[in-house]
C-alpha positions as CSV (number, residue, x, y, z in Angstrom):
1,M,-17.9,13.2,1.6
2,I,-16.0,10.1,2.7
3,R,-13.0,10.4,5.1
4,L,-10.1,8.0,4.4
5,G,-7.3,7.4,6.9
6,I,-3.8,6.6,5.6
7,A,-1.0,5.0,7.5
8,A,2.3,4.3,5.7
9,E,6.1,4.1,6.2
10,S,6.9,7.3,4.5
11,S,5.3,10.3,2.8
12,G,6.3,8.9,-0.6
13,D,4.5,5.6,0.1
14,A,1.4,7.5,1.3
15,T,1.3,9.6,-1.8
16,L,1.6,6.5,-4.1
17,I,-1.1,4.6,-2.3
18,T,-3.6,7.5,-1.9
19,G,-3.1,8.4,-5.5
20,L,-3.9,4.8,-6.5
21,V,-7.0,4.6,-4.4
22,D,-8.1,8.0,-5.8
23,R,-7.9,6.4,-9.3
24,V,-10.1,3.6,-8.1
25,L,-12.6,6.1,-6.8
26,L,-12.6,7.9,-10.2
27,D,-12.9,4.6,-12.0
28,E,-15.9,3.4,-10.0
29,H,-17.8,6.7,-10.0
30,D,-18.1,8.3,-13.4
31,W,-19.7,11.4,-12.0
32,V,-16.5,12.2,-10.0
33,T,-13.7,14.0,-11.9
34,D,-10.2,15.1,-11.1
35,D,-11.6,18.6,-10.7
36,T,-14.3,17.5,-8.2
37,L,-12.4,14.8,-6.4
38,D,-11.8,16.9,-3.3
39,D,-15.5,17.4,-2.9
40,Y,-16.1,13.7,-2.4
41,R,-13.2,12.5,-0.3
42,V,-10.6,13.7,2.2
43,W,-7.4,11.9,3.2
44,G,-5.5,12.2,6.4
45,G,-3.6,10.7,9.3
46,L,-4.2,11.7,12.9
47,R,-5.6,15.2,13.6
48,F,-4.3,17.3,10.7
49,E,-1.3,15.2,9.7
50,P,-1.2,14.1,6.0
51,F,-0.6,10.5,7.1
52,L,0.1,8.4,10.1
53,D,3.7,7.2,10.2
54,L,3.7,3.5,11.1
55,H,7.0,3.9,12.9
56,N,5.4,6.2,15.4
57,A,2.1,4.4,15.9
58,R,3.0,2.4,19.0
59,D,4.5,5.3,20.8
60,E,1.6,7.5,19.9
61,A,-0.9,4.9,21.1
62,K,1.0,4.5,24.4
63,G,1.0,8.2,24.8
64,R,-2.8,8.2,24.6
65,R,-3.0,5.2,26.9
66,L,-4.5,2.9,24.3
67,R,-4.1,-0.8,25.1
68,I,-2.0,-2.3,22.3
69,H,-0.3,-5.1,24.2
70,G,-1.7,-8.5,24.9
71,H,-2.8,-11.6,23.0
72,F,-5.0,-11.8,19.9
73,G,-7.8,-14.3,20.4
74,G,-5.7,-16.1,23.0
75,E,-2.6,-16.3,20.7
76,P,0.6,-14.2,21.0
77,G,0.9,-11.5,18.4
78,E,2.8,-12.1,15.2
79,A,5.2,-9.6,13.7
80,D,3.7,-6.1,13.6
81,A,0.5,-7.2,15.2
82,Q,0.8,-4.6,18.0
83,M,1.7,-1.9,15.5
84,F,-1.3,-2.6,13.3
85,R,-3.6,-2.7,16.4
86,A,-2.1,0.6,17.4
87,V,-2.9,2.1,14.0
88,L,-6.5,1.0,14.1
89,L,-7.0,2.1,17.7
90,L,-5.6,5.5,16.9
91,F,-8.0,6.1,14.1
92,L,-10.8,4.8,16.2
93,A,-9.9,7.4,18.9
94,E,-10.1,10.3,16.4
95,D,-12.8,12.9,17.0
96,T,-13.9,12.2,13.4
97,V,-13.5,8.5,12.8
98,P,-12.7,7.7,9.1
99,E,-15.0,5.4,7.1
100,V,-12.0,3.7,5.5
101,V,-8.5,3.1,6.8
102,V,-5.7,2.2,4.3
103,I,-2.5,0.7,5.7
104,S,0.6,0.5,3.6
105,R,3.4,-1.8,4.8
106,D,6.3,-3.5,3.1
107,L,6.5,-7.2,4.1
108,D,10.2,-7.4,3.3
109,G,10.0,-11.2,3.0
110,D,8.4,-11.6,6.4
111,E,5.0,-13.2,6.0
112,D,4.5,-13.0,9.7
113,R,3.8,-9.4,9.2
114,A,0.8,-10.3,7.0
115,K,-0.4,-12.7,9.8
116,G,0.0,-9.8,12.3
117,F,-2.2,-7.6,10.1
118,E,-4.9,-10.3,10.1
119,Q,-4.7,-10.7,13.9
120,A,-5.1,-6.9,14.4
121,L,-8.0,-6.9,11.9
122,A,-9.8,-9.7,13.7
123,H,-9.1,-8.1,17.1
124,K,-12.5,-6.4,17.1
125,A,-15.4,-5.3,14.9
126,W,-13.9,-2.1,13.6
127,P,-16.4,0.6,12.6
128,F,-14.4,1.4,9.4
129,T,-13.3,-0.6,6.4
130,V,-9.7,-1.6,6.5
131,V,-7.8,-1.8,3.2
132,P,-4.4,-3.5,3.2
133,A,-1.6,-2.4,1.0
134,L,0.8,-5.1,2.0
135,A,3.6,-5.1,-0.5
136,R,5.7,-8.2,-1.4
137,P,8.6,-7.6,-1.0
138,E,8.2,-3.8,-0.9
139,I,6.3,-1.0,-2.6
140,E,8.7,-0.8,-5.5
141,G,7.2,-4.0,-6.6
142,F,3.9,-2.2,-7.3
143,R,5.8,0.3,-9.6
144,L,7.6,-2.6,-11.3
145,L,4.3,-4.3,-12.1
146,A,3.2,-1.1,-13.9
147,W,6.4,-0.7,-15.9
148,R,6.3,-0.9,-19.7
149,P,9.5,-0.1,-21.7
150,E,9.0,2.4,-24.4
151,T,12.5,3.0,-25.8
152,E,15.1,0.7,-27.2
153,A,17.3,1.3,-24.2
154,E,14.5,0.5,-21.8
155,T,13.6,-2.7,-23.7
156,K,17.2,-3.8,-23.6
157,A,17.5,-3.1,-19.9
158,L,14.4,-5.2,-19.1
159,A,15.7,-8.1,-21.3
160,A,19.1,-7.9,-19.5
161,A,17.3,-8.0,-16.1
162,R,15.2,-10.9,-17.2
163,Q,18.3,-12.8,-18.3
164,R,20.2,-11.9,-15.1
165,L,17.4,-12.9,-12.7
166,G,15.9,-15.9,-14.5
167,F,12.4,-14.3,-14.4
168,C,10.7,-11.1,-15.4
169,P,10.8,-8.5,-12.6
170,T,7.8,-6.6,-14.1
171,R,5.6,-9.7,-14.1
172,S,6.7,-11.4,-10.9
173,P,8.0,-8.6,-8.6
174,E,7.1,-10.6,-5.6
175,R,10.1,-12.9,-6.4
176,L,12.5,-10.0,-5.7
177,T,14.0,-9.1,-2.3
178,S,14.4,-6.0,-0.2
179,K,16.7,-4.4,2.4
180,K,19.9,-5.7,0.7
181,P,21.1,-3.4,-2.0
182,T,23.9,-5.7,-3.0
183,D,21.5,-8.6,-3.7
184,P,21.0,-8.9,-7.5
185,K,17.3,-9.4,-6.7
186,D,16.9,-6.3,-4.6
187,A,13.7,-4.5,-5.8
188,K,15.2,-1.0,-5.6
189,T,18.4,-2.1,-7.4
190,V,16.4,-3.8,-10.1
191,K,14.1,-0.8,-10.6
192,Q,17.1,1.5,-10.9
193,S,18.7,-0.8,-13.5
194,L,15.6,-0.6,-15.7
195,C,15.4,3.2,-15.7
196,D,16.9,5.9,-13.5
197,E,14.4,8.6,-14.5
198,D,11.8,9.3,-11.8
199,N,9.5,11.0,-14.3
200,R,9.3,7.9,-16.4
201,W,8.3,5.8,-13.4
202,E,5.7,8.3,-12.5
203,E,4.4,8.4,-16.0
204,A,4.2,4.5,-16.2
205,W,2.4,4.4,-12.8
206,R,-0.2,7.0,-13.9
207,R,-0.9,5.3,-17.2
208,A,-1.1,1.7,-15.9
209,D,-4.5,0.2,-16.4
210,L,-6.1,-0.6,-13.0
211,R,-7.7,-3.8,-14.1
212,T,-4.5,-5.1,-15.7
213,L,-2.7,-4.3,-12.4
214,Q,-5.4,-6.2,-10.5
215,E,-5.2,-9.2,-12.8
216,A,-1.4,-9.4,-12.6
217,G,-0.8,-8.2,-9.0
218,E,-1.9,-11.1,-6.8
219,G,1.6,-12.2,-5.8
220,C,2.9,-8.7,-4.9
221,G,-0.2,-7.7,-2.9
222,L,-1.5,-5.1,-5.4
223,A,-4.5,-7.1,-6.5
224,R,-5.8,-7.4,-2.9
225,L,-5.4,-3.6,-2.4
226,L,-7.4,-2.8,-5.5
227,R,-10.1,-5.4,-4.7
228,E,-10.6,-4.1,-1.2
229,A,-10.5,-0.5,-2.3
230,R,-13.2,-1.1,-4.8
231,K,-15.4,-2.8,-2.1
232,A,-14.8,0.1,0.2
233,L,-15.6,2.8,-2.4
234,T,-19.1,1.6,-3.4
235,P,-21.6,4.3,-4.6
236,S,-23.3,4.2,-1.2
237,A,-20.0,5.2,0.5
238,L,-19.9,8.6,-1.1
């Protein structure tokens, strides 16, 4: 059995990302089924938590007296570098160290966060594979990439959004923004304008073809997540 650590900003984000990585595992190993998945992998945060909340990582690391401050290769840390280092050190300090650690983080238009991740990753030779789920601008972009209208109303809503934005939000979600609900390009606002039924979004996400998502998801960060997940979940890993 493979142990996977998950760090995310919310339980919803953790559920979305772990579900996606589970689909990769099922896709890569035809002998694993939905019914037997729990026999081959286990997800978790620290101790018995379902996920590690990124917002608590630094305080948790300080409480355990883990050294998260300081430079990275002689350079000052970029945005989130200390937080990412805290996450990795916390998983390293677990009684049972995971084989894979997945970190979900919205970049929110700040590419320095991505640089901070790379600094933390290069900080030392980690004994686990680190899989980044760095969403541009935020995780709603992943869902938008998987969206396919099925009704006349949904088709019209997407056409209106495309006309309003000047680009297709389901093909280039990385061009959207986050944190500003009044911005016409705000990812959550755009997503809501396309469809306000959560079950439809869940259905679209579950049905989306993984290889199509990987081919189309370079800009929003989804392609890298899928590539790195496939590398981490090779047959020898199980």
